[in-house]
N, C-alpha and C positions, 0 to 999 in steps of 0.2 A: 772369569778370569781372574786369577790374582794379582791384586797392585802393588807394587813396593815403590818405598821411598828413602833417596841414601840422603843425608845432609853433608856439605862439603863447601868448604870455599874453593871458589872458581874466580879461573882469570878470565873476562871476556875477550874475545879473538877478534871482534871486529865491531865498528859502529854500527849501533842498531836502537830501533825505536820500540816498546813495546806498551801496552794500551791496558786496560781496563775497565768494565763499564762504571765503577762508580768513582775513578780517579784521572788526574791528568795524565798523560802519558809521561812515560819514562825513556830518558835516553840512556843508554847504556852505552861507554866508550872503550875503544878497545884496550888494555892492560888493565883494566879498572876491576879490580880483587871485591869479591862480595860472595856473602853466604848465601847459598841457594840451596832448595831440595830436588834432588833428580828425579822424578815423577816416570815409573815404568809400571806395565803390565807383561805378567810371567808369558813367555812363548813369545812374544815378541820379540822383533832385534833391540841392539842401546841405540843405535840410529832413531827409534822412533820413539825415546822417551823424550819428553820436556823437561828444562829448569824451571822450577817454581818459583818468585821470591817470598811465598810462604804457602801454607795448606788451605786457605781462607779463598775460598772459590772468586768470591764477587773482587777482594781486593789485592790477589796477585795478581803479579806481572809473569807471563810465561813466555821462554825462550824455547828454541827449537835447542835440541841437544847437544848438535855440533855448535853451537855457538859460543861455546863456554869449556876452559881444560880443566882439568879435576887437579886445586896445588894442595889438598887438605882435608883426607875423610874429618868429618868433624863430629859424625854422631853416629847413632846406629841406624839401622835400617830397618825400615816397617813393613811389617807385612801382613794383610788381610785378606781372610779367605772368604773368597765370592760367594758360598754356598752358604755359612751358617753366618756370616757378619766378624765373629773374633777374630782380634787383631794383638798385635804384639812386637815388640821388640826383637831383634836378631841381635843377641848378646854375647862376648864369648866369655863363658862361666871359667873357671879357674883351673879344668884342666884342658883349656884352650879348647875347646867344640863348640862352635858356633850353632846355639841354639836358639828357637821363639821364645820368650819374656812375654809371655801369654798370663798375663793378669799381677805384673811384677814378681812372679816367682823366684825369679833369678836373685834381683834386687833386696827381697826379702831376703834368700838365702846369703849373700854377702852381708847384712846387720844383722843375721845371727852367728855367723864367722867372727865378726867383731865383737859383738857383743861375749861370745868364748873366747877371746883372744885376751878381753878384759877381764874374766872371771881368772883366767889363769894367772896373768901377772900378781905377783907377790907383792901386797898392799906396801909391805916394810920398805921395797925399793922408790915407791912414789913419793910425792912432796904429799904432807898432810893436807885433807880437805875438811876440816872442822865444818859441820854445819852442812851438809852437803848430802839433802836426802835423797835427790833424785840418784845421785851417783849409786848410794848403799840400797837404795829400792830398785833400781833398775839395773843398774852397771850400762846406761848408757850416755856415753858420754857425748855423744853426737846430738844431742839432744838436750843437753843438761841446762837448764835455765842459769847458772850460775857463770857469768863470766869471767870472773874471777877466781874461778876452782882451779889451782895447780891440777889437782888430778886426772880432771875432764880434760882442760887445755893438753896434755901429756897424750890422754888415749884418745884423743880426737886426729892425730896423727897415726894412727895407726891403720 
């Protein structure tokens, strides 16, 4: 069966206490806002999902699914195939279609789109960056080792 995980900012709805094998019990108060992961299995109702404080099974505090309400979705969903074990995050592509990002393909494509956008810019319209070999060699503003490079700072905002 496929497991899925959703990261969210949640509000605890009632006072409760959770424990883990290696740490002291943790008291959650009604109204408290925390970042947690909702972990569930495909084919089971959402009410069977549990809120985890982390994905570390030994140190996580686990709460029932109905003990918190979602305030804000924080991150993508992680899906793992029960058969082969491969996993990936659900990411929304530039075409607004959700896809499983196995091996970081969507992240790599976004980086390539940023590089292409940098190549399309007219260098005469940007502040000069004398001595920035990284810009000339890679056109990768997001990885430029020169924090004072005006051109790279401009491109990092793309």
